[in-house]
LUMMI-291490 format. One record per residue: y, x, z of N, C-alpha, C in turn; residue in three letters. Coordinates in steps of 0.05 Angstrom, whole numbers, plus 5000, padded with zeros to 4 digits. Each point is the difference from the previous one (the first is absolute). Example, Ala and Ser with C-alpha at 12.3 -4.5 7.8 and 13.67 -1.06 7.14 Angstrom:
<sites>
+------+------+------+-------+-------+-------+------+------+------+---------+
! n.py ! n.px ! n.pz ! ca.py ! ca.px ! ca.pz ! c.py ! c.px ! c.pz ! residuo !
+------+------+------+-------+-------+-------+------+------+------+---------+
! 4886 ! 5264 ! 5156 !  5024 !  4982 !  5000 ! 5024 ! 5018 ! 5000 !     Ala !
! 5021 ! 4993 ! 4986 !  5024 !  5016 !  5001 ! 5022 ! 4985 ! 5014 !     Ser !
+------+------+------+-------+-------+-------+------+------+------+---------+
</sites>
This chain:
<sites>
+------+------+------+-------+-------+-------+------+------+------+---------+
! n.py ! n.px ! n.pz ! ca.py ! ca.px ! ca.pz ! c.py ! c.px ! c.pz ! residuo !
+------+------+------+-------+-------+-------+------+------+------+---------+
! 1908 ! 1409 ! 3594 !  4976 !  4991 !  4985 ! 4997 ! 4970 ! 5003 !     Met !
! 4995 ! 4986 ! 4978 !  4997 !  4971 !  5000 ! 4972 ! 4992 ! 5006 !     Leu !
! 4997 ! 4977 ! 5014 !  4974 !  4988 !  5005 ! 4992 ! 4983 ! 4976 !     Ser !
! 4977 ! 4987 ! 5002 !  4991 !  4982 !  4978 ! 5019 ! 4976 ! 4998 !     His !
! 5015 ! 4993 ! 5021 !  5018 !  4977 !  4999 ! 5027 ! 5007 ! 4989 !     Ser !
! 5005 ! 5025 ! 4993 !  5026 !  5009 !  4990 ! 5019 ! 5008 ! 5022 !     Gly !
! 4992 ! 4999 ! 5025 !  5017 !  5008 !  5022 ! 4993 ! 5028 ! 5009 !     Arg !
! 5020 ! 5013 ! 5012 !  4995 !  5026 !  5011 ! 4983 ! 4998 ! 5025 !     Thr !
! 4988 ! 5022 ! 5009 !  4984 !  4999 !  5024 ! 5017 ! 4993 ! 5024 !     Arg !
! 5025 ! 5010 ! 5001 !  5017 !  4994 !  5022 ! 5006 ! 4970 ! 5002 !     Leu !
! 5005 ! 4987 ! 4976 !  5005 !  4971 !  4999 ! 4976 ! 4984 ! 5009 !     Glu !
! 4976 ! 5010 ! 4992 !  4976 !  4986 !  5008 ! 4996 ! 5001 ! 5030 !     Cys !
! 5009 ! 5022 ! 5012 !  4996 !  5004 !  5029 ! 5016 ! 4979 ! 5016 !     Phe !
! 5024 ! 4992 ! 4989 !  5017 !  4981 !  5014 ! 4997 ! 4972 ! 4990 !     Phe !
! 4981 ! 4994 ! 4984 !  4996 !  4973 !  4990 ! 4993 ! 4981 ! 5023 !     Leu !
! 5008 ! 4975 ! 4997 !  4992 !  4980 !  5019 ! 4971 ! 4992 ! 4995 !     Lys !
! 4989 ! 4988 ! 5019 !  4972 !  4992 !  4998 ! 4996 ! 4981 ! 4976 !     Lys !
! 5019 ! 4981 ! 4996 !  4997 !  4980 !  4979 ! 5001 ! 5014 ! 4972 !     Glu !
! 5018 ! 5020 ! 4998 !  5002 !  5014 !  4974 ! 4975 ! 5017 ! 4995 !     Asp !
! 4989 ! 5012 ! 5021 !  4976 !  5016 !  4997 ! 4977 ! 4983 ! 4990 !     Ala !
! 4998 ! 4975 ! 5010 !  4978 !  4983 !  4993 ! 5002 ! 4991 ! 4971 !     Met !
! 5026 ! 4998 ! 4990 !  5004 !  4993 !  4972 ! 4991 ! 5023 ! 4982 !     Glu !
! 5005 ! 5025 ! 5009 !  4992 !  5023 !  4984 ! 4970 ! 5004 ! 4999 !     Ile !
! 4987 ! 4995 ! 5023 !  4971 !  5005 !  5002 ! 4986 ! 4974 ! 5010 !     Ala !
! 4999 ! 4979 ! 4984 !  4988 !  4975 !  5009 ! 4970 ! 5003 ! 5007 !     Pro !
! 4988 ! 5021 ! 4988 !  4971 !  5003 !  5005 ! 4995 ! 5007 ! 5029 !     Glu !
! 5021 ! 5010 ! 5014 !  4997 !  5007 !  5028 ! 4995 ! 4975 ! 5018 !     Ser !
! 5007 ! 4976 ! 4988 !  4996 !  4976 !  5016 ! 4971 ! 4991 ! 5001 !     Gln !
! 4983 ! 5011 ! 4983 !  4972 !  4993 !  4999 ! 4986 ! 5007 ! 5027 !     Ala !
! 4985 ! 4981 ! 5011 !  4987 !  5006 !  5026 ! 4979 ! 5022 ! 4996 !     Pro !
! 4997 ! 5017 ! 5020 !  4981 !  5022 !  4998 ! 4971 ! 4989 ! 4999 !     Pro !
! 4983 ! 5013 ! 4985 !  4973 !  4991 !  4998 ! 4986 ! 5004 ! 5027 !     Ser !
! 4984 ! 4981 ! 5009 !  4987 !  5002 !  5026 ! 4980 ! 5022 ! 5001 !     Pro !
! 4998 ! 5014 ! 5022 !  4981 !  5021 !  5004 ! 4972 ! 4988 ! 5005 !     Ile !
! 4980 ! 5008 ! 4984 !  4974 !  4988 !  5004 ! 4989 ! 5006 ! 5028 !     Pro !
! 4990 ! 4980 ! 5012 !  4989 !  5003 !  5027 ! 4971 ! 5009 ! 4999 !     Lys !
! 4995 ! 5022 ! 5014 !  4973 !  5011 !  5000 ! 4983 ! 4986 ! 5022 !     Leu !
! 4975 ! 4995 ! 4993 !  4982 !  4988 !  5020 ! 4989 ! 5023 ! 5017 !     Ile !
! 5009 ! 5000 ! 5025 !  4992 !  5022 !  5018 ! 4976 ! 4992 ! 5018 !     Glu !
! 4984 ! 5019 ! 5005 !  4977 !  4996 !  5018 ! 5000 ! 5024 ! 5019 !     Asp !
! 5013 ! 4996 ! 5023 !  5004 !  5023 !  5018 ! 4974 ! 5006 ! 5015 !     Leu !
! 4979 ! 4986 ! 4995 !  4974 !  5007 !  5013 ! 4984 ! 5019 ! 4982 !     Thr !
! 5010 ! 5006 ! 4976 !  4985 !  5016 !  4981 ! 4994 ! 5028 ! 5011 !     Leu !
! 5021 ! 5013 ! 5012 !  4996 !  5027 !  5010 ! 4978 ! 5001 ! 5021 !     Leu !
! 5001 ! 4981 ! 5019 !  4979 !  5000 !  5020 ! 4972 ! 4994 ! 4989 !     Asp !
! 4999 ! 4983 ! 4980 !  4974 !  4993 !  4988 ! 4988 ! 5024 ! 4985 !     Glu !
! 5017 ! 5014 ! 4985 !  4990 !  5024 !  4985 ! 4991 ! 5021 ! 5020 !     Val !
! 5016 ! 5005 ! 5021 !  4993 !  5020 !  5019 ! 4974 ! 4994 ! 5015 !     Ser !
! 4997 ! 4974 ! 5008 !  4976 !  4993 !  5015 ! 4975 ! 5000 ! 4983 !     Ser !
! 5003 ! 4996 ! 4974 !  4976 !  4999 !  4982 ! 4993 ! 5027 ! 4989 !     Arg !
! 5017 ! 5020 ! 5005 !  4994 !  5027 !  4991 ! 4982 ! 5014 ! 5020 !     Thr !
! 4979 ! 5013 ! 4989 !  4981 !  5014 !  5018 ! 5014 ! 5022 ! 5016 !     Ala !
! 4994 ! 5002 ! 5025 !  5013 !  5020 !  5017 ! 5028 ! 4992 ! 5007 !     Gly !
! 5018 ! 5019 ! 5000 !  5028 !  4995 !  5006 ! 5016 ! 5007 ! 4975 !     Val !
! 5013 ! 4980 ! 4988 !  5015 !  5004 !  4975 ! 5026 ! 5016 ! 5004 !     Ser !
! 5013 ! 4996 ! 5023 !  5027 !  5012 !  5005 ! 5020 ! 4991 ! 4979 !     Arg !
! 4996 ! 4978 ! 4988 !  5017 !  4990 !  4979 ! 5029 ! 4996 ! 5010 !     Leu !
! 5002 ! 4991 ! 5025 !  5027 !  4995 !  5011 ! 5016 ! 5026 ! 5005 !     Glu !
! 4987 ! 5023 ! 4998 !  5013 !  5025 !  5004 ! 5012 ! 5012 ! 4975 !     Met !
! 4997 ! 4987 ! 4977 !  5011 !  5010 !  4975 ! 5030 ! 5002 ! 5002 !     Cys !
! 5011 ! 5023 ! 4992 !  5029 !  5005 !  5001 ! 5013 ! 4999 ! 4973 !     Ile !
! 4985 ! 4991 ! 4980 !  5010 !  4997 !  4972 ! 5011 ! 5027 ! 4989 !     Gln !
! 4986 ! 5021 ! 5005 !  5009 !  5027 !  4990 ! 4993 ! 5004 ! 4971 !     Cys !
! 4979 ! 4986 ! 4990 !  4992 !  5003 !  4972 ! 4981 ! 5023 ! 4995 !     Gly !
! 4991 ! 5014 ! 5020 !  4981 !  5022 !  4996 ! 4974 ! 4990 ! 4987 !     Thr !
! 4992 ! 4976 ! 5007 !  4975 !  4990 !  4988 ! 5002 ! 4997 ! 4970 !     Cys !
! 5023 ! 4988 ! 4991 !  5003 !  4996 !  4971 ! 5003 ! 5026 ! 4985 !     Gly !
! 5014 ! 5020 ! 5013 !  5003 !  5026 !  4987 ! 4975 ! 5015 ! 4999 !     Gly !
! 4980 ! 4994 ! 5018 !  4975 !  5014 !  5000 ! 4978 ! 4987 ! 4983 !     Ser !
! 5005 ! 4975 ! 4992 !  4979 !  4984 !  4987 ! 4998 ! 5008 ! 4970 !     Cys !
! 4976 ! 5007 ! 4991 !  4996 !  5007 !  4972 ! 5001 ! 4975 ! 4982 !     Pro !
! 4998 ! 4976 ! 5011 !  4999 !  4976 !  4984 ! 5026 ! 4983 ! 5003 !     Ser !
! 5020 ! 5010 ! 5013 !  5024 !  4985 !  5006 ! 5014 ! 4989 ! 4975 !     Ala !
! 4998 ! 5015 ! 4979 !  5014 !  4992 !  4975 ! 4989 ! 4974 ! 4989 !     Ala !
! 4975 ! 4994 ! 5006 !  4987 !  4975 !  4990 ! 5002 ! 4977 ! 5019 !     Asp !
! 5011 ! 5004 ! 5023 !  5002 !  4979 !  5021 ! 5024 ! 4983 ! 4996 !     Met !
! 4997 ! 4974 ! 5007 !  5023 !  4982 !  5000 ! 5019 ! 5008 ! 5022 !     Asp !
! 4990 ! 5009 ! 5022 !  5016 !  5009 !  5023 ! 4987 ! 5024 ! 5013 !     His !
! 5016 ! 5019 ! 5008 !  4989 !  5023 !  5015 ! 4990 ! 4989 ! 5027 !     Thr !
! 4983 ! 5015 ! 5014 !  4991 !  4991 !  5027 ! 5024 ! 4994 ! 5018 !     Pro !
! 5021 ! 5016 ! 4999 !  5023 !  4996 !  5017 ! 5013 ! 4972 ! 4994 !     Arg !
! 5003 ! 4994 ! 4975 !  5011 !  4974 !  4992 ! 4982 ! 4977 ! 5008 !     Met !
! 4974 ! 5004 ! 4997 !  4981 !  4979 !  5007 ! 5000 ! 4995 ! 5030 !     Leu !
! 5003 ! 5021 ! 5016 !  5001 !  4996 !  5029 ! 5025 ! 4986 ! 5008 !     Phe !
! 5022 ! 5005 ! 4986 !  5025 !  4986 !  5006 ! 4998 ! 4970 ! 4994 !     Ala !
! 4985 ! 4994 ! 4978 !  4995 !  4972 !  4993 ! 4983 ! 4986 ! 5022 !     Met !
! 4981 ! 5015 ! 5010 !  4983 !  4988 !  5021 ! 5016 ! 4995 ! 5025 !     Ile !
! 5018 ! 5018 ! 5007 !  5017 !  4996 !  5024 ! 5019 ! 4976 ! 4996 !     Arg !
! 5008 ! 4996 ! 4975 !  5019 !  4978 !  4994 ! 4985 ! 4974 ! 4998 !     Ala !
! 4974 ! 5000 ! 5002 !  4984 !  4976 !  4998 ! 4997 ! 4989 ! 4972 !     Gly !
! 5002 ! 5017 ! 4980 !  4997 !  4991 !  4972 ! 4971 ! 5000 ! 4993 !     Met !
! 4985 ! 4981 ! 5011 !  4971 !  4999 !  4997 ! 4991 ! 4999 ! 4971 !     Arg !
! 5010 ! 4981 ! 4985 !  4991 !  4997 !  4972 ! 5006 ! 5024 ! 4983 !     Lys !
! 5024 ! 5011 ! 5003 !  5008 !  5023 !  4984 ! 4983 ! 5025 ! 5007 !     Asp !
! 4995 ! 5003 ! 5026 !  4984 !  5023 !  5009 ! 4971 ! 4998 ! 4991 !     Ala !
! 4988 ! 4976 ! 5001 !  4972 !  4997 !  4992 ! 4997 ! 5000 ! 4970 !     Leu !
! 5021 ! 4994 ! 4985 !  4998 !  5000 !  4971 ! 5006 ! 5027 ! 4988 !     Met !
! 5010 ! 5019 ! 5016 !  5006 !  5027 !  4991 ! 4974 ! 5014 ! 4991 !     Ser !
! 5002 ! 5016 ! 4979 !  4977 !  5014 !  4990 ! 4995 ! 5026 ! 5016 !     Asn !
! 5018 ! 5006 ! 5018 !  4999 !  5026 !  5015 ! 4973 ! 5006 ! 5013 !     Thr !
! 4989 ! 4981 ! 5015 !  4973 !  5006 !  5013 ! 4978 ! 5005 ! 4980 !     Pro !
! 5002 ! 4987 ! 4976 !  4979 !  5003 !  4980 ! 5003 ! 5026 ! 4985 !     Trp !
! 5025 ! 5011 ! 4999 !  5004 !  5025 !  4986 ! 4994 ! 5024 ! 5018 !     Ile !
! 5001 ! 4996 ! 5026 !  4993 !  5021 !  5020 ! 4972 ! 5011 ! 4995 !     Cys !
! 4998 ! 5027 ! 4998 !  4974 !  5012 !  4995 ! 4988 ! 5012 ! 5025 !     Val !
! 5012 ! 4994 ! 5023 !  4988 !  5008 !  5026 ! 4997 ! 5030 ! 5002 !     Ser !
! 5020 ! 5015 ! 4990 !  4999 !  5029 !  5003 ! 5009 ! 5009 ! 5027 !     Cys !
! 5013 ! 4983 ! 5015 !  5010 !  5005 !  5028 ! 5021 ! 5022 ! 5001 !     Tyr !
! 5012 ! 5007 ! 4977 !  5021 !  5020 !  5000 ! 5024 ! 4989 ! 5016 !     His !
! 5006 ! 4974 ! 4997 !  5022 !  4988 !  5014 ! 4996 ! 5000 ! 5030 !     Cys !
! 4975 ! 4995 ! 5008 !  4993 !  4999 !  5029 ! 5004 ! 5028 ! 5012 !     Val !
! 4992 ! 5020 ! 4986 !  5002 !  5028 !  5010 ! 5029 ! 5007 ! 5004 !     Val !
! 5017 ! 4992 ! 4982 !  5028 !  5008 !  5000 ! 5019 ! 4982 ! 5016 !     Arg !
! 4990 ! 4976 ! 5007 !  5018 !  4981 !  5014 ! 5009 ! 5011 ! 5027 !     Cys !
! 5026 ! 5003 ! 5005 !  5009 !  5011 !  5026 ! 4995 ! 4981 ! 5023 !     Pro !
! 4994 ! 4975 ! 4995 !  4995 !  4980 !  5021 ! 4971 ! 4994 ! 5003 !     Gln !
! 4983 ! 5013 ! 4984 !  4971 !  4996 !  5002 ! 4992 ! 4971 ! 4995 !     Asn !
! 5014 ! 4987 ! 4981 !  4993 !  4973 !  4992 ! 4974 ! 5002 ! 4983 !     Val !
! 4981 ! 4983 ! 5006 !  4975 !  5000 !  4985 ! 5003 ! 4984 ! 4974 !     His !
! 5014 ! 5012 ! 4982 !  5008 !  4985 !  4975 ! 4977 ! 4991 ! 4984 !     Ile !
! 4980 ! 5017 ! 4994 !  4978 !  4993 !  4984 ! 4984 ! 4977 ! 5012 !     Ala !
! 4997 ! 5000 ! 5026 !  4985 !  4979 !  5014 ! 5015 ! 4973 ! 4997 !     Asp !
! 5026 ! 5001 ! 5001 !  5016 !  4976 !  4997 ! 4996 ! 4989 ! 4971 !     Val !
! 4997 ! 5017 ! 4981 !  4995 !  4992 !  4972 ! 4974 ! 4984 ! 4998 !     Met !
! 4980 ! 5009 ! 5014 !  4974 !  4985 !  5000 ! 5004 ! 4972 ! 5012 !     Tyr !
! 5015 ! 4999 ! 5021 !  5006 !  4974 !  5013 ! 5014 ! 4981 ! 4981 !     Thr !
! 5020 ! 5010 ! 4986 !  5015 !  4984 !  4981 ! 4983 ! 4990 ! 4977 !     Leu !
! 4981 ! 5017 ! 4992 !  4981 !  4991 !  4978 ! 4984 ! 4976 ! 5010 !     Lys !
! 4989 ! 5002 ! 5024 !  4984 !  4978 !  5010 ! 5016 ! 4975 ! 5003 !     Gly !
! 5025 ! 5002 ! 5010 !  5017 !  4977 !  5004 ! 5008 ! 4988 ! 4973 !     Met !
! 5004 ! 5016 ! 4980 !  5008 !  4990 !  4973 ! 4976 ! 4985 ! 4988 !     Ala !
! 4976 ! 5010 ! 5004 !  4976 !  4986 !  4989 ! 4997 ! 4973 ! 5014 !     Ile !
! 5003 ! 5000 ! 5027 !  4997 !  4975 !  5014 ! 5020 ! 4979 ! 4992 !     Glu !
! 5025 ! 5009 ! 4995 !  5022 !  4982 !  4993 ! 5001 ! 4995 ! 4970 !     Ala !
! 4984 ! 5015 ! 4984 !  4999 !  4998 !  4971 ! 5028 ! 5004 ! 4989 !     Lys !
! 5013 ! 5021 ! 5009 !  5028 !  5007 !  4991 ! 5001 ! 5025 ! 4983 !     Leu !
! 4977 ! 5011 ! 4994 !  5001 !  5024 !  4983 ! 5005 ! 4993 ! 4971 !     Tyr !
! 5013 ! 5018 ! 4986 !  5007 !  4995 !  4972 ! 4979 ! 5010 ! 4980 !     Arg !
! 4988 ! 5023 ! 5007 !  4980 !  5012 !  4983 ! 4973 ! 4988 ! 5007 !     Asp !
! 4989 ! 4983 ! 4983 !  4975 !  4986 !  5007 ! 4976 ! 5019 ! 5000 !     Ser !
! 5003 ! 5023 ! 4987 !  4977 !  5019 !  4999 ! 4998 ! 5018 ! 5025 !     Thr !
! 5022 ! 5003 ! 5014 !  5000 !  5019 !  5023 ! 4981 ! 4992 ! 5022 !     Ala !
! 5000 ! 4975 ! 5009 !  4981 !  4992 !  5021 ! 4971 ! 5002 ! 4991 !     Pro !
! 4995 ! 4994 ! 4975 !  4973 !  5002 !  4990 ! 4991 ! 5029 ! 4999 !     Asp !
! 5018 ! 5019 ! 4993 !  4993 !  5028 !  5000 ! 4993 ! 5009 ! 5028 !     Phe !
! 5016 ! 4992 ! 5020 !  4995 !  5007 !  5028 ! 4974 ! 4989 ! 5009 !     Ser !
! 4993 ! 4975 ! 4993 !  4975 !  4988 !  5008 ! 4976 ! 5015 ! 4987 !     Gln !
! 5003 ! 5008 ! 4975 !  4979 !  5015 !  4987 ! 4995 ! 5027 ! 5014 !     Thr !
! 5022 ! 5013 ! 5008 !  4998 !  5025 !  5015 ! 4985 ! 4996 ! 5026 !     Phe !
! 5008 ! 4979 ! 5015 !  4987 !  4994 !  5026 ! 4970 ! 4994 ! 4995 !     Val !
! 4993 ! 4985 ! 4980 !  4972 !  4994 !  4994 ! 4984 ! 5025 ! 4996 !     Asp !
! 5012 ! 5019 ! 4986 !  4985 !  5025 !  4994 ! 4997 ! 5017 ! 5025 !     Met !
! 5020 ! 5000 ! 5016 !  4998 !  5015 !  5025 ! 4979 ! 4988 ! 5018 !     Val !
! 4998 ! 4974 ! 5001 !  4980 !  4987 !  5016 ! 4972 ! 5004 ! 4989 !     Glu !
! 4998 ! 5003 ! 4974 !  4974 !  5004 !  4987 ! 4990 ! 5029 ! 5001 !     Glu !
! 5019 ! 5019 ! 4995 !  4992 !  5028 !  4998 ! 5011 ! 5017 ! 5023 !     Tyr !
! 5019 ! 4990 ! 5015 !  5011 !  5016 !  5022 ! 5023 ! 5018 ! 4990 !     Gly !
! 5006 ! 5000 ! 4975 !  5021 !  5016 !  4988 ! 5009 ! 4987 ! 4975 !     Arg !
! 5023 ! 5009 ! 4989 !  5009 !  4989 !  4975 ! 4984 ! 5010 ! 4977 !     Ser !
! 4996 ! 4984 ! 4980 !  4986 !  5007 !  4975 ! 5020 ! 4997 ! 4978 !     Phe !
! 5014 ! 5021 ! 4994 !  5023 !  4999 !  4982 ! 4993 ! 4990 ! 4972 !     Glu !
! 4978 ! 5010 ! 4989 !  4993 !  4992 !  4973 ! 4994 ! 4970 ! 4998 !     Phe !
! 4985 ! 4990 ! 5019 !  4994 !  4971 !  5001 ! 5024 ! 4983 ! 5006 !     Gly !
! 5017 ! 5010 ! 5018 !  5024 !  4986 !  5007 ! 5019 ! 4996 ! 4976 !     Leu !
! 5005 ! 5022 ! 4986 !  5018 !  4999 !  4977 ! 4988 ! 4983 ! 4977 !     Ala !
! 4974 ! 5004 ! 4995 !  4987 !  4986 !  4978 ! 5000 ! 4970 ! 5005 !     Thr !
! 4992 ! 4992 ! 5024 !  5000 !  4971 !  5007 ! 5027 ! 4988 ! 4998 !     Arg !
! 5020 ! 5014 ! 5010 !  5027 !  4989 !  5001 ! 5011 ! 4997 ! 4971 !     His !
! 4996 ! 5020 ! 4983 !  5011 !  4998 !  4973 ! 4984 ! 4980 ! 4983 !     Tyr !
! 4974 ! 4998 ! 5004 !  4984 !  4980 !  4985 ! 5008 ! 4972 ! 5007 !     Leu !
! 5008 ! 4996 ! 5025 !  5007 !  4973 !  5010 ! 5028 ! 4992 ! 4992 !     Lys !
! 5019 ! 5019 ! 5002 !  5028 !  4993 !  4996 ! 5013 ! 5012 ! 4975 !     His !
! 4992 ! 5024 ! 4992 !  5013 !  5013 !  4977 ! 4978 ! 5011 ! 4981 !     Phe !
! 4983 ! 4984 ! 4989 !  4978 !  5011 !  4983 ! 5010 ! 5015 ! 4976 !     Pro !
! 5022 ! 4992 ! 4989 !  5010 !  5014 !  4976 ! 5012 ! 5028 ! 5006 !     Leu !
! 5006 ! 5004 ! 5026 !  5011 !  5027 !  5007 ! 4978 ! 5020 ! 5007 !     Arg !
! 4976 ! 4990 ! 5004 !  4979 !  5018 !  5009 ! 4995 ! 5024 ! 4981 !     Leu !
! 5000 ! 4996 ! 4973 !  4996 !  5023 !  4983 ! 5021 ! 5022 ! 5003 !     Pro !
! 5025 ! 4992 ! 5006 !  5021 !  5020 !  5004 ! 4996 ! 5017 ! 5024 !     Ser !
! 4983 ! 4990 ! 5019 !  4995 !  5015 !  5025 ! 4976 ! 5020 ! 4996 !     Met !
! 4986 ! 4998 ! 4978 !  4976 !  5016 !  4996 ! 5006 ! 5030 ! 5001 !     Ala !
! 5021 ! 5010 ! 4986 !  5005 !  5029 !  5002 ! 5003 ! 5011 ! 5028 !     Pro !
! 5016 ! 4986 ! 5016 !  5004 !  5008 !  5028 ! 4974 ! 4999 ! 5015 !     Met !
! 4984 ! 4978 ! 4997 !  4975 !  4998 !  5013 ! 4980 ! 5022 ! 4992 !     Gly !
! 4999 ! 5006 ! 4974 !  4982 !  5021 !  4991 ! 5008 ! 5027 ! 5011 !     Phe !
! 5026 ! 5005 ! 5002 !  5009 !  5025 !  5011 ! 4993 ! 5003 ! 5030 !     Gly !
! 5002 ! 4978 ! 5015 !  4992 !  5001 !  5028 ! 4970 ! 5003 ! 5004 !     Met !
! 4985 ! 4988 ! 4981 !  4970 !  5003 !  5002 ! 4992 ! 5029 ! 4994 !     Leu !
! 5011 ! 5012 ! 4979 !  4993 !  5027 !  4993 ! 5008 ! 5020 ! 5021 !     Thr !
! 5021 ! 4994 ! 5015 !  5009 !  5019 !  5021 ! 4988 ! 4992 ! 5027 !     Arg !
! 4981 ! 4982 ! 4999 !  4986 !  4991 !  5024 ! 5019 ! 4989 ! 5022 !     Gln !
! 5021 ! 4988 ! 4991 !  5019 !  4987 !  5018 ! 4993 ! 4971 ! 5005 !     Arg !
! 4980 ! 4991 ! 4985 !  4991 !  4972 !  5002 ! 4971 ! 4998 ! 4991 !     Met !
! 4985 ! 4982 ! 5013 !  4972 !  4997 !  4993 ! 4995 ! 4972 ! 4988 !     Ser !
! 4981 ! 4998 ! 4981 !  4994 !  4975 !  4987 ! 4981 ! 4983 ! 5017 !     Met !
! 4988 ! 5012 ! 5020 !  4982 !  4985 !  5018 ! 5010 ! 5001 ! 5029 !     Thr !
! 4998 ! 4978 ! 5014 !  5009 !  4999 !  5028 ! 4981 ! 5015 ! 5019 !     Pro !
! 5011 ! 5011 ! 5021 !  4984 !  5014 !  5020 ! 5006 ! 4988 ! 5027 !     Arg !
! 4979 ! 4991 ! 5013 !  5004 !  4988 !  5027 ! 5002 ! 5021 ! 5021 !     Arg !
! 5015 ! 4995 ! 5021 !  5002 !  5018 !  5022 ! 4975 ! 4998 ! 5017 !     Ile !
! 4996 ! 5020 ! 5017 !  4978 !  4998 !  5019 ! 5008 ! 4980 ! 5022 !     Lys !
! 4981 ! 4985 ! 5009 !  5006 !  4981 !  5021 ! 5015 ! 4975 ! 4990 !     Gly !
! 4995 ! 4992 ! 4975 !  5014 !  4977 !  4989 ! 4994 ! 4975 ! 5016 !     Ile !
! 4975 ! 4998 ! 5010 !  4993 !  4976 !  5015 ! 5016 ! 4997 ! 5026 !     Asp !
! 5005 ! 5023 ! 5013 !  5017 !  5000 !  5024 ! 5029 ! 4991 ! 4993 !     Gln !
! 5010 ! 5010 ! 4977 !  5027 !  4993 !  4992 ! 5002 ! 4970 ! 4995 !     Leu !
! 4979 ! 4989 ! 4986 !  5000 !  4971 !  4995 ! 5000 ! 4984 ! 5026 !     Lys !
! 4985 ! 5010 ! 5019 !  4999 !  4986 !  5026 ! 5028 ! 5000 ! 5014 !     Thr !
! 5013 ! 5023 ! 4998 !  5027 !  5002 !  5012 ! 5020 ! 4981 ! 4986 !     Ile !
! 4999 ! 5000 ! 4974 !  5018 !  4983 !  4985 ! 4995 ! 4970 ! 5005 !     Leu !
! 4974 ! 4993 ! 5002 !  4993 !  4973 !  5006 ! 5011 ! 4991 ! 5027 !     Lys !
! 4997 ! 5018 ! 5020 !  5010 !  4994 !  5027 ! 5030 ! 4998 ! 5000 !     Lys !
! 5014 ! 5017 ! 4985 !  5029 !  4999 !  4998 ! 5009 ! 4973 ! 4988 !     Ala !
! 4986 ! 4990 ! 4980 !  5007 !  4975 !  4988 ! 4996 ! 4977 ! 5020 !     Lys !
! 4979 ! 5002 ! 5016 !  4995 !  4979 !  5020 ! 5022 ! 4999 ! 5021 !     Glu !
! 5009 ! 5024 ! 5009 !  5022 !  5002 !  5019 ! 5025 ! 4989 ! 4989 !     Val !
! 5006 ! 5007 ! 4975 !  5024 !  4990 !  4986 ! 5000 ! 4970 ! 4998 !     Glu !
! 4977 ! 4988 ! 4994 !  4997 !  4971 !  4997 ! 5006 ! 4986 ! 5026 !     Ala !
! 4991 ! 5012 ! 5022 !  5005 !  4988 !  5027 ! 5029 ! 4999 ! 5006 !     Val !
! 5015 ! 5022 ! 4994 !  5028 !  5002 !  5006 ! 5017 ! 4981 ! 4982 !     His !
! 4989 ! 4994 ! 4977 !  5015 !  4982 !  4982 ! 4999 ! 4971 ! 5010 !     Glu !
+------+------+------+-------+-------+-------+------+------+------+---------+
</sites>
């Protein structure tokens, strides 16, 4: 069988180096440099220390159980396993710009199934906070949605779904709001959602606890 140069494979095998370079001059081109990643090897320790309780992030064995258990994995830039590998590698910017923490719905299915008992959902909350501080998030509406949720919990002691969705869509996607009406009406008729907020008992005590927690956090900062 002949090669592109008209020689047999056996002839090509015994070619001198000079002849081979004439046949394939493109091989003389220097290889493209491998882009150097900016590593931050303190990232793993920082994420672990900032996560409430014990994150056990360093115990991840990259088995992928978390990604296989996640109902939202298909919409994530990186599965939790991949995100944790990026954190270990010190890829701070890439890790904080990933949409994975924002797509996480905190179902804790991954936490229940993790063989190493890594507190995956809690780490996601930490990454959200770090992304907001560094302003490295790509979806500008996600932090605002989280802040609206927190505001309602502080005001009522629980989430107010109707108000949360309405406020978010009116502020960011007003033209999409009519398309959400059928789903909202269905939830209202099935009593899965209320149009009026209901405060929990002892809301004043909760506000006192949250105020104290913010004061403690401010001291540690």
